[in-house]
VMD Tcl script that builds the backbone (N, CA, C; Angstrom):
set m [mol new atoms 480]
animate dup $m
set s [atomselect $m all]
$s set {name element resname resid chain x y z} {
  {N N UNK 1 A 257.568 147.205 132.379}
  {CA C UNK 1 A 257.935 147.959 131.417}
  {C C UNK 1 A 256.548 148.643 131.692}
  {N N UNK 2 A 256.483 149.950 130.858}
  {CA C UNK 2 A 256.121 150.982 131.089}
  {C C UNK 2 A 255.678 151.929 129.912}
  {N N UNK 3 A 254.557 152.721 129.576}
  {CA C UNK 3 A 254.172 153.397 128.266}
  {C C UNK 3 A 254.233 154.491 129.031}
  {N N UNK 4 A 254.835 155.900 127.711}
  {CA C UNK 4 A 254.712 156.965 127.683}
  {C C UNK 4 A 254.264 157.868 126.491}
  {N N UNK 5 A 252.810 158.293 126.752}
  {CA C UNK 5 A 252.679 158.681 125.765}
  {C C UNK 5 A 252.714 160.080 125.576}
  {N N UNK 6 A 253.238 160.921 124.744}
  {CA C UNK 6 A 253.374 162.900 124.511}
  {C C UNK 6 A 252.409 162.709 123.278}
  {N N UNK 7 A 251.131 164.013 124.278}
  {CA C UNK 7 A 250.523 164.455 123.295}
  {C C UNK 7 A 250.894 165.751 122.893}
  {N N UNK 8 A 250.846 166.698 122.148}
  {CA C UNK 8 A 250.612 167.805 121.964}
  {C C UNK 8 A 249.712 168.323 121.651}
  {N N UNK 9 A 249.038 169.627 122.611}
  {CA C UNK 9 A 247.470 169.789 122.821}
  {C C UNK 9 A 247.059 170.043 120.873}
  {N N UNK 10 A 245.580 170.012 120.693}
  {CA C UNK 10 A 245.536 170.113 119.201}
  {C C UNK 10 A 245.157 171.705 118.871}
  {N N UNK 11 A 245.147 172.066 117.085}
  {CA C UNK 11 A 245.133 173.164 117.139}
  {C C UNK 11 A 244.444 174.134 117.774}
  {N N UNK 12 A 245.362 175.506 118.149}
  {CA C UNK 12 A 244.157 176.407 118.966}
  {C C UNK 12 A 244.136 177.587 118.355}
  {N N UNK 13 A 242.966 178.724 118.721}
  {CA C UNK 13 A 242.749 180.027 118.025}
  {C C UNK 13 A 243.534 180.599 119.215}
  {N N UNK 14 A 243.436 182.322 118.457}
  {CA C UNK 14 A 244.264 182.596 119.390}
  {C C UNK 14 A 243.219 184.844 119.155}
  {N N UNK 15 A 242.062 184.104 119.882}
  {CA C UNK 15 A 241.273 185.294 120.202}
  {C C UNK 15 A 241.916 186.689 120.343}
  {N N UNK 16 A 241.280 187.563 119.841}
  {CA C UNK 16 A 242.246 188.945 120.529}
  {C C UNK 16 A 241.494 189.494 122.049}
  {N N UNK 17 A 242.788 189.727 122.119}
  {CA C UNK 17 A 242.522 190.543 123.951}
  {C C UNK 17 A 242.162 188.620 124.944}
  {N N UNK 18 A 243.229 187.550 123.839}
  {CA C UNK 18 A 242.804 186.667 125.170}
  {C C UNK 18 A 244.544 186.805 125.689}
  {N N UNK 19 A 244.988 185.447 126.753}
  {CA C UNK 19 A 246.371 185.112 127.486}
  {C C UNK 19 A 246.280 184.067 126.415}
  {N N UNK 20 A 247.937 183.782 126.138}
  {CA C UNK 20 A 248.209 182.248 126.160}
  {C C UNK 20 A 247.900 181.463 127.104}
  {N N UNK 21 A 247.707 181.765 128.145}
  {CA C UNK 21 A 246.471 180.400 129.027}
  {C C UNK 21 A 245.640 180.125 128.406}
  {N N UNK 22 A 245.050 180.998 127.895}
  {CA C UNK 22 A 243.640 181.066 128.025}
  {C C UNK 22 A 243.027 180.661 126.564}
  {N N UNK 23 A 244.006 180.430 125.392}
  {CA C UNK 23 A 243.462 179.782 124.551}
  {C C UNK 23 A 242.393 178.668 124.116}
  {N N UNK 24 A 241.442 179.033 123.080}
  {CA C UNK 24 A 240.979 177.893 122.990}
  {C C UNK 24 A 241.223 176.990 121.643}
  {N N UNK 25 A 240.352 175.950 121.924}
  {CA C UNK 25 A 241.105 175.417 120.877}
  {C C UNK 25 A 240.136 175.990 119.264}
  {N N UNK 26 A 240.974 175.581 118.446}
  {CA C UNK 26 A 240.133 175.958 116.878}
  {C C UNK 26 A 239.500 175.046 116.504}
  {N N UNK 27 A 238.241 175.199 115.286}
  {CA C UNK 27 A 237.619 173.790 115.286}
  {C C UNK 27 A 238.291 172.735 114.302}
  {N N UNK 28 A 239.268 173.282 114.109}
  {CA C UNK 28 A 240.338 172.185 113.467}
  {C C UNK 28 A 240.899 170.923 114.627}
  {N N UNK 29 A 241.556 171.892 115.241}
  {CA C UNK 29 A 241.428 171.094 116.973}
  {C C UNK 29 A 240.940 170.584 117.548}
  {N N UNK 30 A 239.618 170.747 117.806}
  {CA C UNK 30 A 238.651 169.827 118.209}
  {C C UNK 30 A 238.312 168.523 117.493}
  {N N UNK 31 A 238.275 168.984 115.778}
  {CA C UNK 31 A 237.949 167.850 115.466}
  {C C UNK 31 A 239.763 166.577 115.021}
  {N N UNK 32 A 240.577 167.489 115.029}
  {CA C UNK 32 A 241.899 166.083 115.157}
  {C C UNK 32 A 242.222 165.558 115.999}
  {N N UNK 33 A 241.494 166.283 117.795}
  {CA C UNK 33 A 241.699 165.609 118.735}
  {C C UNK 33 A 240.663 164.339 118.903}
  {N N UNK 34 A 239.496 164.867 118.013}
  {CA C UNK 34 A 238.656 163.556 118.758}
  {C C UNK 34 A 239.087 162.230 117.645}
  {N N UNK 35 A 239.715 163.010 116.260}
  {CA C UNK 35 A 240.267 162.022 115.469}
  {C C UNK 35 A 241.086 161.289 115.979}
  {N N UNK 36 A 242.002 161.932 116.456}
  {CA C UNK 36 A 243.138 160.950 116.768}
  {C C UNK 36 A 242.962 160.222 118.133}
  {N N UNK 37 A 242.165 160.752 118.924}
  {CA C UNK 37 A 241.855 159.912 120.379}
  {C C UNK 37 A 241.326 158.422 119.846}
  {N N UNK 38 A 240.005 159.032 118.786}
  {CA C UNK 38 A 239.567 157.531 118.430}
  {C C UNK 38 A 240.404 156.403 117.507}
  {N N UNK 39 A 241.195 156.970 116.797}
  {CA C UNK 39 A 242.292 156.368 116.124}
  {C C UNK 39 A 243.449 155.668 117.280}
  {N N UNK 40 A 243.557 156.118 118.243}
  {CA C UNK 40 A 244.527 155.398 119.400}
  {C C UNK 40 A 243.446 154.214 120.145}
  {N N UNK 41 A 242.110 154.635 120.159}
  {CA C UNK 41 A 242.119 153.290 121.075}
  {C C UNK 41 A 241.588 152.464 120.284}
  {N N UNK 42 A 241.290 152.889 118.812}
  {CA C UNK 42 A 240.496 151.725 117.540}
  {C C UNK 42 A 241.930 151.230 117.166}
  {N N UNK 43 A 242.998 151.403 117.703}
  {CA C UNK 43 A 244.389 150.275 117.455}
  {C C UNK 43 A 245.273 150.041 118.944}
  {N N UNK 44 A 243.991 150.027 119.780}
  {CA C UNK 44 A 244.493 149.384 120.834}
  {C C UNK 44 A 245.659 150.134 121.810}
  {N N UNK 45 A 245.423 151.290 121.716}
  {CA C UNK 45 A 246.824 152.030 122.567}
  {C C UNK 45 A 246.436 152.388 123.915}
  {N N UNK 46 A 246.729 151.139 124.797}
  {CA C UNK 46 A 245.901 151.825 126.168}
  {C C UNK 46 A 246.526 152.656 126.761}
  {N N UNK 47 A 245.994 153.179 127.639}
  {CA C UNK 47 A 246.313 154.657 128.534}
  {C C UNK 47 A 245.705 154.377 129.860}
  {N N UNK 48 A 246.367 154.151 131.114}
  {CA C UNK 48 A 245.923 154.010 132.185}
  {C C UNK 48 A 245.644 155.561 132.764}
  {N N UNK 49 A 246.284 156.382 132.490}
  {CA C UNK 49 A 246.093 157.676 133.438}
  {C C UNK 49 A 246.501 158.938 132.319}
  {N N UNK 50 A 245.753 159.925 132.690}
  {CA C UNK 50 A 246.283 161.363 131.407}
  {C C UNK 50 A 246.256 162.558 132.562}
  {N N UNK 51 A 247.571 163.381 132.459}
  {CA C UNK 51 A 248.110 164.307 132.980}
  {C C UNK 51 A 248.102 165.273 131.686}
  {N N UNK 52 A 247.070 166.361 132.128}
  {CA C UNK 52 A 247.396 167.792 131.071}
  {C C UNK 52 A 248.213 168.974 132.029}
  {N N UNK 53 A 248.603 169.694 130.462}
  {CA C UNK 53 A 248.948 171.271 131.348}
  {C C UNK 53 A 247.797 171.658 131.574}
  {N N UNK 54 A 247.262 172.328 132.387}
  {CA C UNK 54 A 246.335 173.071 132.748}
  {C C UNK 54 A 245.846 174.832 132.329}
  {N N UNK 55 A 246.517 174.806 130.738}
  {CA C UNK 55 A 246.262 175.475 130.033}
  {C C UNK 55 A 244.821 174.733 129.000}
  {N N UNK 56 A 244.149 175.991 128.451}
  {CA C UNK 56 A 242.915 175.907 128.358}
  {C C UNK 56 A 243.207 174.811 126.996}
  {N N UNK 57 A 244.152 174.978 126.161}
  {CA C UNK 57 A 243.987 174.331 124.940}
  {C C UNK 57 A 244.396 172.958 124.828}
  {N N UNK 58 A 245.313 172.604 125.741}
  {CA C UNK 58 A 246.169 171.593 126.434}
  {C C UNK 58 A 244.714 170.575 127.254}
  {N N UNK 59 A 244.530 171.311 128.586}
  {CA C UNK 59 A 243.292 171.073 128.715}
  {C C UNK 59 A 241.801 170.473 128.098}
  {N N UNK 60 A 241.569 171.017 127.391}
  {CA C UNK 60 A 240.762 170.313 126.009}
  {C C UNK 60 A 240.600 169.482 125.530}
  {N N UNK 61 A 242.025 169.159 124.738}
  {CA C UNK 61 A 242.457 168.091 124.020}
  {C C UNK 61 A 242.621 167.024 125.254}
  {N N UNK 62 A 243.143 167.349 126.459}
  {CA C UNK 62 A 242.948 165.976 127.339}
  {C C UNK 62 A 241.365 165.647 127.479}
  {N N UNK 63 A 240.551 166.540 127.968}
  {CA C UNK 63 A 239.191 166.074 127.921}
  {C C UNK 63 A 238.393 165.518 127.302}
  {N N UNK 64 A 238.957 165.814 125.384}
  {CA C UNK 64 A 238.369 165.209 124.158}
  {C C UNK 64 A 238.848 163.528 124.095}
  {N N UNK 65 A 240.318 163.790 124.394}
  {CA C UNK 65 A 240.640 162.043 124.516}
  {C C UNK 65 A 240.225 161.471 125.798}
  {N N UNK 66 A 239.848 162.053 126.902}
  {CA C UNK 66 A 238.720 161.632 127.698}
  {C C UNK 66 A 237.657 160.601 127.750}
  {N N UNK 67 A 237.031 162.144 126.935}
  {CA C UNK 67 A 234.940 161.220 126.086}
  {C C UNK 67 A 235.479 159.987 125.422}
  {N N UNK 68 A 236.656 159.151 125.205}
  {CA C UNK 68 A 236.843 158.115 124.044}
  {C C UNK 68 A 237.732 157.070 125.267}
  {N N UNK 69 A 238.164 157.596 126.312}
  {CA C UNK 69 A 238.653 156.362 127.257}
  {C C UNK 69 A 238.539 156.979 128.318}
  {N N UNK 70 A 237.756 157.549 129.275}
  {CA C UNK 70 A 237.072 157.673 130.159}
  {C C UNK 70 A 237.904 157.432 131.527}
  {N N UNK 71 A 238.348 158.025 131.265}
  {CA C UNK 71 A 239.834 157.853 132.642}
  {C C UNK 71 A 240.150 158.847 133.889}
  {N N UNK 72 A 240.444 158.258 134.561}
  {CA C UNK 72 A 241.114 158.911 135.870}
  {C C UNK 72 A 241.878 160.365 135.379}
  {N N UNK 73 A 241.679 161.841 135.395}
  {CA C UNK 73 A 242.906 162.832 135.145}
  {C C UNK 73 A 243.341 163.834 135.557}
  {N N UNK 74 A 244.625 164.313 135.598}
  {CA C UNK 74 A 244.790 165.260 136.671}
  {C C UNK 74 A 245.446 166.667 135.415}
  {N N UNK 75 A 245.512 167.542 136.269}
  {CA C UNK 75 A 246.718 168.357 135.508}
  {C C UNK 75 A 247.621 168.731 136.117}
  {N N UNK 76 A 248.716 169.715 135.945}
  {CA C UNK 76 A 249.978 169.510 136.711}
  {C C UNK 76 A 251.123 170.692 135.811}
  {N N UNK 77 A 250.977 171.790 136.382}
  {CA C UNK 77 A 251.587 173.250 136.683}
  {C C UNK 77 A 252.987 173.142 135.652}
  {N N UNK 78 A 253.360 171.832 135.739}
  {CA C UNK 78 A 254.686 171.517 135.053}
  {C C UNK 78 A 254.754 171.296 133.812}
  {N N UNK 79 A 253.580 171.196 133.230}
  {CA C UNK 79 A 253.567 170.480 131.796}
  {C C UNK 79 A 253.537 172.142 130.912}
  {N N UNK 80 A 253.409 173.353 131.588}
  {CA C UNK 80 A 252.592 174.427 131.003}
  {C C UNK 80 A 253.931 175.114 130.297}
  {N N UNK 81 A 254.702 175.791 129.574}
  {CA C UNK 81 A 256.026 176.082 129.234}
  {C C UNK 81 A 256.824 174.860 129.930}
  {N N UNK 82 A 256.854 173.707 129.760}
  {CA C UNK 82 A 257.755 172.831 129.958}
  {C C UNK 82 A 259.051 172.666 129.186}
  {N N UNK 83 A 260.486 172.659 130.445}
  {CA C UNK 83 A 261.585 171.847 130.105}
  {C C UNK 83 A 261.352 170.543 130.179}
  {N N UNK 84 A 262.668 169.935 129.999}
  {CA C UNK 84 A 262.407 168.666 129.927}
  {C C UNK 84 A 262.903 167.995 131.463}
  {N N UNK 85 A 262.954 169.197 132.551}
  {CA C UNK 85 A 263.127 168.278 133.579}
  {C C UNK 85 A 262.084 168.347 133.972}
  {N N UNK 86 A 260.814 169.801 133.865}
  {CA C UNK 86 A 259.783 169.569 134.341}
  {C C UNK 86 A 258.904 168.204 133.806}
  {N N UNK 87 A 259.089 167.859 132.828}
  {CA C UNK 87 A 258.437 166.358 132.524}
  {C C UNK 87 A 259.367 165.651 133.265}
  {N N UNK 88 A 260.479 165.231 133.278}
  {CA C UNK 88 A 260.860 164.500 134.389}
  {C C UNK 88 A 260.339 164.333 135.712}
  {N N UNK 89 A 260.117 165.813 136.300}
  {CA C UNK 89 A 260.021 165.990 137.310}
  {C C UNK 89 A 258.106 164.934 137.769}
  {N N UNK 90 A 257.436 165.688 136.529}
  {CA C UNK 90 A 256.257 164.668 136.317}
  {C C UNK 90 A 256.124 163.116 135.870}
  {N N UNK 91 A 256.753 163.059 135.558}
  {CA C UNK 91 A 257.182 161.187 135.454}
  {C C UNK 91 A 257.607 160.847 136.992}
  {N N UNK 92 A 258.756 161.537 137.283}
  {CA C UNK 92 A 259.026 160.481 138.830}
  {C C UNK 92 A 257.872 160.820 139.821}
  {N N UNK 93 A 257.265 161.409 139.582}
  {CA C UNK 93 A 255.868 161.970 140.862}
  {C C UNK 93 A 254.928 160.515 139.990}
  {N N UNK 94 A 254.889 159.748 139.531}
  {CA C UNK 94 A 253.976 159.159 138.598}
  {C C UNK 94 A 253.671 157.822 139.681}
  {N N UNK 95 A 252.538 156.886 139.857}
  {CA C UNK 95 A 252.129 156.135 140.974}
  {C C UNK 95 A 252.715 155.305 139.927}
  {N N UNK 96 A 253.464 153.864 140.914}
  {CA C UNK 96 A 253.696 152.853 139.673}
  {C C UNK 96 A 253.054 151.522 139.794}
  {N N UNK 97 A 251.202 151.949 140.121}
  {CA C UNK 97 A 250.237 150.892 139.734}
  {C C UNK 97 A 249.932 151.547 137.967}
  {N N UNK 98 A 250.545 152.886 137.832}
  {CA C UNK 98 A 250.025 153.480 136.800}
  {C C UNK 98 A 250.971 152.470 135.023}
  {N N UNK 99 A 250.709 152.174 134.171}
  {CA C UNK 99 A 251.701 151.278 133.407}
  {C C UNK 99 A 251.675 151.908 132.075}
  {N N UNK 100 A 250.581 152.860 131.819}
  {CA C UNK 100 A 250.533 153.224 130.915}
  {C C UNK 100 A 250.022 155.058 130.570}
  {N N UNK 101 A 250.948 156.002 130.662}
  {CA C UNK 101 A 250.616 157.377 131.140}
  {C C UNK 101 A 250.921 158.441 129.727}
  {N N UNK 102 A 249.582 159.244 129.181}
  {CA C UNK 102 A 249.672 160.476 128.175}
  {C C UNK 102 A 249.882 161.660 129.032}
  {N N UNK 103 A 250.783 162.008 128.575}
  {CA C UNK 103 A 251.142 163.551 129.370}
  {C C UNK 103 A 250.795 164.631 127.742}
  {N N UNK 104 A 249.457 165.836 128.334}
  {CA C UNK 104 A 249.005 166.639 127.359}
  {C C UNK 104 A 250.261 167.905 127.891}
  {N N UNK 105 A 250.775 168.410 126.130}
  {CA C UNK 105 A 251.657 169.563 126.667}
  {C C UNK 105 A 251.796 170.622 125.317}
  {N N UNK 106 A 252.872 171.591 125.073}
  {CA C UNK 106 A 253.301 172.151 124.529}
  {C C UNK 106 A 254.236 172.326 123.998}
  {N N UNK 107 A 254.263 172.570 122.401}
  {CA C UNK 107 A 255.913 172.718 122.101}
  {C C UNK 107 A 256.058 174.162 122.446}
  {N N UNK 108 A 257.978 174.116 122.545}
  {CA C UNK 108 A 258.745 173.170 122.042}
  {C C UNK 108 A 259.009 172.577 122.943}
  {N N UNK 109 A 258.366 172.629 124.044}
  {CA C UNK 109 A 258.840 171.761 125.545}
  {C C UNK 109 A 259.060 170.118 125.278}
  {N N UNK 110 A 257.787 169.729 124.819}
  {CA C UNK 110 A 257.263 167.985 124.521}
  {C C UNK 110 A 257.918 168.002 123.219}
  {N N UNK 111 A 258.311 168.257 122.333}
  {CA C UNK 111 A 259.327 167.727 121.150}
  {C C UNK 111 A 261.161 167.863 121.666}
  {N N UNK 112 A 261.427 169.047 122.159}
  {CA C UNK 112 A 263.033 168.702 122.840}
  {C C UNK 112 A 262.788 167.403 123.933}
  {N N UNK 113 A 261.580 167.369 124.894}
  {CA C UNK 113 A 261.712 166.376 125.720}
  {C C UNK 113 A 261.718 164.808 124.863}
  {N N UNK 114 A 260.926 164.700 124.212}
  {CA C UNK 114 A 260.893 163.538 122.966}
  {C C UNK 114 A 262.359 163.324 122.464}
  {N N UNK 115 A 262.652 164.420 121.714}
  {CA C UNK 115 A 264.310 164.326 121.203}
  {C C UNK 115 A 265.066 164.138 122.454}
  {N N UNK 116 A 265.319 164.435 123.449}
  {CA C UNK 116 A 266.056 164.314 124.710}
  {C C UNK 116 A 266.272 162.449 125.120}
  {N N UNK 117 A 264.954 161.552 124.407}
  {CA C UNK 117 A 265.236 160.665 125.136}
  {C C UNK 117 A 264.631 159.325 123.884}
  {N N UNK 118 A 265.115 159.721 123.054}
  {CA C UNK 118 A 264.557 159.212 121.262}
  {C C UNK 118 A 266.063 159.705 120.699}
  {N N UNK 119 A 266.603 158.485 119.935}
  {CA C UNK 119 A 267.524 159.122 118.474}
  {C C UNK 119 A 266.482 159.683 117.587}
  {N N UNK 120 A 265.428 159.537 117.620}
  {CA C UNK 120 A 264.326 159.772 116.511}
  {C C UNK 120 A 264.569 161.099 116.545}
  {N N UNK 121 A 264.283 161.931 115.148}
  {CA C UNK 121 A 263.850 163.451 115.605}
  {C C UNK 121 A 262.477 163.646 115.442}
  {N N UNK 122 A 262.238 164.787 116.467}
  {CA C UNK 122 A 260.655 165.214 116.552}
  {C C UNK 122 A 260.571 166.556 116.414}
  {N N UNK 123 A 259.351 166.702 115.567}
  {CA C UNK 123 A 259.076 168.132 115.870}
  {C C UNK 123 A 257.231 167.652 115.763}
  {N N UNK 124 A 256.851 167.879 116.427}
  {CA C UNK 124 A 255.403 167.500 117.259}
  {C C UNK 124 A 254.880 168.595 116.243}
  {N N UNK 125 A 253.554 168.151 115.487}
  {CA C UNK 125 A 252.505 168.946 114.935}
  {C C UNK 125 A 251.227 169.100 115.952}
  {N N UNK 126 A 250.318 170.172 115.661}
  {CA C UNK 126 A 249.131 170.200 116.754}
  {C C UNK 126 A 249.075 168.655 116.890}
  {N N UNK 127 A 248.257 168.411 117.821}
  {CA C UNK 127 A 247.773 167.126 118.628}
  {C C UNK 127 A 249.190 165.341 117.698}
  {N N UNK 128 A 250.268 165.853 117.665}
  {CA C UNK 128 A 251.035 164.863 117.489}
  {C C UNK 128 A 250.951 164.020 118.443}
  {N N UNK 129 A 251.553 162.520 118.485}
  {CA C UNK 129 A 251.571 161.920 119.332}
  {C C UNK 129 A 252.142 160.413 119.606}
  {N N UNK 130 A 253.391 161.236 120.170}
  {CA C UNK 130 A 254.348 159.899 120.092}
  {C C UNK 130 A 254.374 158.868 121.407}
  {N N UNK 131 A 254.002 157.121 121.188}
  {CA C UNK 131 A 254.369 156.701 121.733}
  {C C UNK 131 A 255.433 155.947 122.464}
  {N N UNK 132 A 256.185 155.747 123.666}
  {CA C UNK 132 A 257.483 154.974 123.994}
  {C C UNK 132 A 257.633 153.912 125.206}
  {N N UNK 133 A 258.159 152.634 125.193}
  {CA C UNK 133 A 258.066 151.733 125.587}
  {C C UNK 133 A 259.452 152.359 126.527}
  {N N UNK 134 A 259.362 151.989 127.798}
  {CA C UNK 134 A 260.301 152.189 128.859}
  {C C UNK 134 A 260.506 150.964 129.822}
  {N N UNK 135 A 261.623 150.495 129.398}
  {CA C UNK 135 A 261.909 149.364 130.014}
  {C C UNK 135 A 262.625 149.427 131.769}
  {N N UNK 136 A 261.263 149.451 132.833}
  {CA C UNK 136 A 261.449 149.733 133.644}
  {C C UNK 136 A 260.328 149.584 134.320}
  {N N UNK 137 A 259.938 148.729 135.897}
  {CA C UNK 137 A 258.818 148.599 136.495}
  {C C UNK 137 A 258.524 150.019 137.409}
  {N N UNK 138 A 259.646 150.593 137.228}
  {CA C UNK 138 A 259.177 151.905 138.467}
  {C C UNK 138 A 259.398 153.409 138.027}
  {N N UNK 139 A 258.609 154.347 137.858}
  {CA C UNK 139 A 258.639 155.190 137.269}
  {C C UNK 139 A 260.224 156.123 137.558}
  {N N UNK 140 A 260.410 155.960 138.517}
  {CA C UNK 140 A 261.550 156.093 139.589}
  {C C UNK 140 A 262.813 156.508 138.893}
  {N N UNK 141 A 263.085 154.628 137.706}
  {CA C UNK 141 A 264.262 154.486 136.759}
  {C C UNK 141 A 263.821 154.564 135.602}
  {N N UNK 142 A 262.870 156.084 135.373}
  {CA C UNK 142 A 262.915 155.930 133.931}
  {C C UNK 142 A 264.386 156.350 133.234}
  {N N UNK 143 A 265.127 157.809 133.864}
  {CA C UNK 143 A 266.136 158.094 133.549}
  {C C UNK 143 A 266.934 157.300 132.759}
  {N N UNK 144 A 267.619 156.339 133.623}
  {CA C UNK 144 A 268.515 155.078 133.159}
  {C C UNK 144 A 267.905 154.542 132.608}
  {N N UNK 145 A 266.540 154.092 132.297}
  {CA C UNK 145 A 265.619 153.088 131.409}
  {C C UNK 145 A 265.886 153.314 129.937}
  {N N UNK 146 A 266.295 151.634 128.934}
  {CA C UNK 146 A 266.062 151.787 127.667}
  {C C UNK 146 A 264.879 152.030 127.272}
  {N N UNK 147 A 265.002 153.546 126.257}
  {CA C UNK 147 A 263.189 153.838 125.873}
  {C C UNK 147 A 263.441 153.710 124.236}
  {N N UNK 148 A 262.159 152.935 123.635}
  {CA C UNK 148 A 261.986 152.949 122.501}
  {C C UNK 148 A 260.737 153.688 121.979}
  {N N UNK 149 A 260.951 153.731 120.584}
  {CA C UNK 149 A 260.006 154.813 120.227}
  {C C UNK 149 A 258.895 153.660 119.795}
  {N N UNK 150 A 257.916 153.577 120.163}
  {CA C UNK 150 A 256.614 152.528 119.401}
  {C C UNK 150 A 255.915 152.934 118.054}
  {N N UNK 151 A 255.402 154.401 118.698}
  {CA C UNK 151 A 254.611 155.293 117.028}
  {C C UNK 151 A 254.858 156.502 117.192}
  {N N UNK 152 A 254.597 157.337 116.197}
  {CA C UNK 152 A 254.737 158.774 115.961}
  {C C UNK 152 A 253.408 158.644 114.763}
  {N N UNK 153 A 252.465 159.831 115.156}
  {CA C UNK 153 A 250.994 160.170 114.530}
  {C C UNK 153 A 251.104 161.261 115.016}
  {N N UNK 154 A 250.407 161.821 113.428}
  {CA C UNK 154 A 250.237 163.185 112.398}
  {C C UNK 154 A 248.774 163.143 112.636}
  {N N UNK 155 A 247.962 164.264 113.434}
  {CA C UNK 155 A 246.138 163.719 112.646}
  {C C UNK 155 A 246.610 163.843 111.137}
  {N N UNK 156 A 247.047 164.775 110.432}
  {CA C UNK 156 A 246.791 164.817 108.960}
  {C C UNK 156 A 247.381 163.641 108.138}
  {N N UNK 157 A 248.060 162.553 109.093}
  {CA C UNK 157 A 248.380 160.870 108.267}
  {C C UNK 157 A 247.732 159.861 108.830}
  {N N UNK 158 A 246.654 160.206 109.532}
  {CA C UNK 158 A 245.821 159.021 109.738}
  {C C UNK 158 A 244.554 158.834 109.425}
  {N N UNK 159 A 244.426 157.665 109.531}
  {CA C UNK 159 A 242.044 157.506 108.584}
  {C C UNK 159 A 242.124 157.123 109.969}
  {N N UNK 160 A 240.659 157.203 110.260}
  {CA C UNK 160 A 239.787 156.896 111.193}
  {C C UNK 160 A 238.540 155.843 110.748}
}
mol reanalyze $m
mol bondsrecalc $m
mol representation Tube
mol addrep $m
């Protein structure tokens, strides 16, 4: 069994003359990312590895989660402006020793990907998190494997 956790970046700001890639987190985003990461950890949501879009808002969301989880992490350009095939490419590159991986990315890509692997309908709010159980032993079996939604959390609906 594998577990895939999808995390949309937290609420961002868009200061004047800032490129999309360089957008920072807003104060609310900083608070939500800390709240969500603490909530997941306190509810025994195990994560082995973190992979983030290199865009500032996603990477900073990932870094806040890592202040709670203390894991190895990486960035992958495929998670910035991602298509469904970008997510699959990242997943197929995962080492099979990793059983639970969190991917930090952006809408609309993350919502579209979640909807492509689940019968549930998703629209990720900022810092929304969905966890899926994947019935496979190798990430290379992802596409044909049975996928089950384990949880979907929104920062405005959780208590820490």
